[in-house]
N, C-alpha and C positions, 0 to 999 in steps of 0.2 A: 861726400856727396858726389854723385856721378850723373853726368848728362848723357843721354842717348840722343843722337840726332837722326831724324828721319826726313828726308827730302822727298816730298810727294808732289812737288810743284809742276812737274812735267807729265804726271800720270793722267790718264783719262778718267772721267767720272766713275764713281763707285770704287775704283782701285785705291784712291787715297784712304777712304774710310776703311776698306778691308785691310790695308796695310797697318793703319793705326790700331785697329781693333785686334789685329794679330800680334802686335808688338807690346801693347800695354800689359798683358798678363805676365810678361817676363820681367817687369820692373821690380827691382829688389828694394829693400828698405833704404831710404835716403837717395833714391834714384828717380829722375824725372825724364820725360820724353820731350824733346824740343823738335817740333814739327815745322817744317818749311812748306808753305802751301801757297797756291795761287789765288785762293778765295777763302772766305770764312765758311767753314762747314757746319752750318746751322743744324742740320739733321743729326750730326754727331753728338752734339751737346747733351740731349736727353739720354742718349745711350750711355755716355760717360757718367752722368749722374746716377743712373740706375745701377751701373756696374761698380760704383764706389770710387769714382775718380773726380778730381777737381781740376780745373784748367784756368788759364789766363791767356787771353788773345790780345795781340797788339799788332800795329803795322810793322811790317818787316823791314830789315835793313837791305837785304839783297833780293827778297821776294816780297810779294804784296802782303802776306800774312804770316805771322809766327805764332805758334800755339805751344804753350807749356802745359804738360799734363802730368799729374802725380796722384798717388793714392790719397784719398781724402784725409785720412788720419795720420799721414806721414809728415810730421812737422819739419824734419830735416830736409826732405825733398822740397817741400813748399818754400822753406827759407832760401834754399839754393836757387830754385826757379825764380823766385821774386827778386833775388839779388842779381840774377842774370838780366832781368828786364829793366834794371835801372840804368 
């Protein structure tokens, strides 16, 4: 299992979504994206669902929000992401 970290917490609006959407197609099997964000990106979630991704959002440790994103049917990536959030 591999984690990719993407810190968008200091970017101006629209850039975080663009960076996330540009990064997720490159996720390999067993890999998830760990996003560090300053706010919860509500407009991103329907796009993720439509594109075949699942996510988990929680309060961050060093930033306000952390988001874990993986391909919907990737059980290994999901297990790794969920283990990271415990």
